[in-house]
ZALUMNU-595139 format. One record per residue (C-alpha): x negated, y, z; residue number from 0. Coordinates in steps of 0.1 Angstrom, whole numbers, plus 5000, padded with zeros to 4 digits. Last residue first. Example, Ala and Ser with C-alpha at 12.3 -4.5 7.8 and 13.67 -1.06 7.14 Angstrom:
# residues 2
{pt {4863 4989 5071} 1},
{pt {4877 4955 5078} 0},
# end
This chain:
# residues 231
{pt {8577 4800 4190} 230},
{pt {8584 4770 4212} 229},
{pt {8564 4739 4208} 228},
{pt {8567 4704 4193} 227},
{pt {8566 4670 4209} 226},
{pt {8540 4657 4185} 225},
{pt {8559 4625 4176} 224},
{pt {8593 4644 4169} 223},
{pt {8576 4668 4146} 222},
{pt {8565 4705 4145} 221},
{pt {8595 4718 4165} 220},
{pt {8600 4755 4162} 219},
{pt {8625 4775 4182} 218},
{pt {8632 4810 4167} 217},
{pt {8669 4816 4167} 216},
{pt {8676 4811 4205} 215},
{pt {8711 4825 4211} 214},
{pt {8725 4791 4199} 213},
{pt {8698 4768 4189} 212},
{pt {8678 4769 4156} 211},
{pt {8657 4738 4150} 210},
{pt {8631 4742 4123} 209},
{pt {8617 4710 4110} 208},
{pt {8584 4696 4099} 207},
{pt {8588 4661 4083} 206},
{pt {8563 4635 4094} 205},
{pt {8564 4604 4072} 204},
{pt {8553 4570 4084} 203},
{pt {8532 4540 4073} 202},
{pt {8511 4525 4101} 201},
{pt {8475 4530 4094} 200},
{pt {8453 4498 4093} 199},
{pt {8450 4497 4055} 198},
{pt {8435 4464 4044} 197},
{pt {8397 4463 4043} 196},
{pt {8369 4474 4020} 195},
{pt {8333 4472 4031} 194},
{pt {8304 4496 4030} 193},
{pt {8270 4480 4037} 192},
{pt {8246 4470 4064} 191},
{pt {8263 4437 4069} 190},
{pt {8261 4440 4106} 189},
{pt {8266 4478 4107} 188},
{pt {8297 4476 4085} 187},
{pt {8305 4510 4070} 186},
{pt {8342 4517 4064} 185},
{pt {8366 4519 4035} 184},
{pt {8403 4517 4036} 183},
{pt {8426 4499 4012} 182},
{pt {8459 4505 3994} 181},
{pt {8464 4542 4000} 180},
{pt {8481 4559 4030} 179},
{pt {8503 4581 4007} 178},
{pt {8512 4551 3985} 177},
{pt {8508 4557 3947} 176},
{pt {8543 4560 3931} 175},
{pt {8540 4598 3926} 174},
{pt {8507 4595 3907} 173},
{pt {8480 4617 3922} 172},
{pt {8462 4587 3938} 171},
{pt {8454 4567 3906} 170},
{pt {8450 4530 3912} 169},
{pt {8421 4508 3923} 168},
{pt {8389 4524 3937} 167},
{pt {8357 4503 3931} 166},
{pt {8336 4532 3920} 165},
{pt {8349 4556 3946} 164},
{pt {8373 4584 3938} 163},
{pt {8363 4619 3926} 162},
{pt {8348 4616 3891} 161},
{pt {8360 4583 3877} 160},
{pt {8348 4574 3842} 159},
{pt {8353 4587 3807} 158},
{pt {8318 4595 3794} 157},
{pt {8318 4606 3757} 156},
{pt {8356 4613 3755} 155},
{pt {8368 4602 3721} 154},
{pt {8402 4590 3732} 153},
{pt {8413 4606 3765} 152},
{pt {8431 4581 3788} 151},
{pt {8454 4595 3815} 150},
{pt {8452 4575 3847} 149},
{pt {8466 4602 3870} 148},
{pt {8438 4609 3895} 147},
{pt {8407 4595 3877} 146},
{pt {8418 4601 3841} 145},
{pt {8429 4636 3849} 144},
{pt {8396 4642 3867} 143},
{pt {8376 4629 3838} 142},
{pt {8396 4651 3815} 141},
{pt {8388 4682 3836} 140},
{pt {8351 4671 3837} 139},
{pt {8347 4672 3800} 138},
{pt {8373 4699 3791} 137},
{pt {8346 4726 3794} 136},
{pt {8334 4717 3759} 135},
{pt {8365 4733 3744} 134},
{pt {8372 4722 3708} 133},
{pt {8351 4691 3705} 132},
{pt {8359 4684 3741} 131},
{pt {8396 4682 3733} 130},
{pt {8398 4645 3738} 129},
{pt {8426 4627 3719} 128},
{pt {8455 4617 3741} 127},
{pt {8464 4585 3758} 126},
{pt {8490 4574 3784} 125},
{pt {8495 4537 3777} 124},
{pt {8527 4524 3795} 123},
{pt {8537 4559 3806} 122},
{pt {8538 4575 3771} 121},
{pt {8523 4610 3768} 120},
{pt {8537 4645 3768} 119},
{pt {8517 4676 3756} 118},
{pt {8519 4710 3772} 117},
{pt {8499 4741 3762} 116},
{pt {8499 4770 3786} 115},
{pt {8487 4803 3773} 114},
{pt {8469 4834 3787} 113},
{pt {8462 4865 3767} 112},
{pt {8435 4892 3771} 111},
{pt {8432 4896 3733} 110},
{pt {8394 4889 3730} 109},
{pt {8391 4870 3762} 108},
{pt {8418 4845 3751} 107},
{pt {8424 4822 3780} 106},
{pt {8439 4787 3779} 105},
{pt {8456 4764 3805} 104},
{pt {8461 4729 3791} 103},
{pt {8488 4707 3805} 102},
{pt {8491 4669 3801} 101},
{pt {8526 4657 3806} 100},
{pt {8535 4623 3821} 99},
{pt {8568 4605 3825} 98},
{pt {8581 4606 3790} 97},
{pt {8616 4622 3786} 96},
{pt {8650 4614 3801} 95},
{pt {8644 4623 3837} 94},
{pt {8674 4610 3857} 93},
{pt {8696 4637 3871} 92},
{pt {8705 4641 3908} 91},
{pt {8715 4677 3914} 90},
{pt {8728 4687 3948} 89},
{pt {8757 4712 3946} 88},
{pt {8755 4737 3975} 87},
{pt {8718 4733 3981} 86},
{pt {8712 4742 4017} 85},
{pt {8690 4772 4025} 84},
{pt {8656 4762 4039} 83},
{pt {8640 4749 4070} 82},
{pt {8645 4713 4060} 81},
{pt {8666 4702 4089} 80},
{pt {8692 4730 4085} 79},
{pt {8690 4732 4047} 78},
{pt {8711 4701 4042} 77},
{pt {8705 4665 4031} 76},
{pt {8684 4658 4061} 75},
{pt {8648 4647 4064} 74},
{pt {8638 4622 4091} 73},
{pt {8644 4588 4076} 72},
{pt {8626 4597 4043} 71},
{pt {8634 4595 4006} 70},
{pt {8629 4629 3991} 69},
{pt {8656 4653 3981} 68},
{pt {8665 4674 3951} 67},
{pt {8660 4647 3924} 66},
{pt {8655 4663 3890} 65},
{pt {8619 4651 3886} 64},
{pt {8612 4618 3903} 63},
{pt {8587 4604 3879} 62},
{pt {8579 4637 3862} 61},
{pt {8541 4634 3869} 60},
{pt {8525 4666 3857} 59},
{pt {8488 4666 3846} 58},
{pt {8460 4691 3847} 57},
{pt {8435 4710 3825} 56},
{pt {8420 4743 3834} 55},
{pt {8402 4774 3821} 54},
{pt {8399 4763 3785} 53},
{pt {8382 4793 3768} 52},
{pt {8380 4807 3733} 51},
{pt {8417 4813 3728} 50},
{pt {8412 4835 3698} 49},
{pt {8448 4841 3688} 48},
{pt {8452 4865 3659} 47},
{pt {8416 4857 3647} 46},
{pt {8426 4820 3645} 45},
{pt {8397 4798 3657} 44},
{pt {8406 4787 3692} 43},
{pt {8443 4783 3689} 42},
{pt {8438 4768 3654} 41},
{pt {8414 4742 3669} 40},
{pt {8439 4733 3696} 39},
{pt {8467 4730 3671} 38},
{pt {8448 4705 3650} 37},
{pt {8437 4686 3681} 36},
{pt {8473 4684 3696} 35},
{pt {8492 4676 3664} 34},
{pt {8494 4638 3667} 33},
{pt {8503 4641 3704} 32},
{pt {8532 4665 3698} 31},
{pt {8531 4701 3709} 30},
{pt {8547 4721 3737} 29},
{pt {8542 4758 3742} 28},
{pt {8542 4779 3774} 27},
{pt {8540 4817 3776} 26},
{pt {8536 4837 3808} 25},
{pt {8553 4870 3818} 24},
{pt {8575 4853 3843} 23},
{pt {8589 4830 3816} 22},
{pt {8584 4827 3779} 21},
{pt {8590 4795 3761} 20},
{pt {8578 4779 3729} 19},
{pt {8590 4743 3723} 18},
{pt {8583 4715 3699} 17},
{pt {8558 4738 3681} 16},
{pt {8546 4721 3650} 15},
{pt {8576 4735 3632} 14},
{pt {8561 4770 3629} 13},
{pt {8525 4770 3639} 12},
{pt {8512 4804 3627} 11},
{pt {8543 4825 3627} 10},
{pt {8557 4810 3658} 9},
{pt {8525 4815 3677} 8},
{pt {8523 4852 3667} 7},
{pt {8559 4858 3677} 6},
{pt {8554 4842 3711} 5},
{pt {8521 4862 3716} 4},
{pt {8538 4895 3709} 3},
{pt {8566 4887 3733} 2},
{pt {8541 4879 3760} 1},
{pt {8524 4913 3755} 0},
# end
């Protein structure tokens, strides 16, 4: 089934496909920004495709892609402290492409096909044309992508935040956004309103670990701060 879809996509779009990959029974195509709307309309209207439904829209932040470890003081560079097998040859490759990719998940009810469409955008001004004229369900998905990742969708009828507060600054799903946030919100009984204040949480990272002692292969320590427990 996936092979048939790959052949159909190649015949219809040709050079407009930057990439067309098949893995785990699923097909992913990549298109350029300038071709996105035209390709989207063809995906919906072509009888051989009939992708009538946009079931999801999300964003991938490739800021630290290719780095096998995260920067903490507790995690080790081996599998022992990370509860996984060690990586024999760690890979540290700098990502060479644009930082953000907008990903569209499509469903063809007519042919029982699923398709993933990927489109990269520039970091300094991440903008794509809205696909609401093609799939109306993109409305809130695009607002969510704008709110959490800062992706702009040209032509969107009401592009405003959907999950964070009106005065929120930043985009919390970006990898460089601090985990504890920039400010915290509380209700002030004297002022009878909500007020923003600096974050009072002390920054720290808790890394779950599995400690395997000799003749005791199943000892679990949740974190140094929590003291852990035996399992």
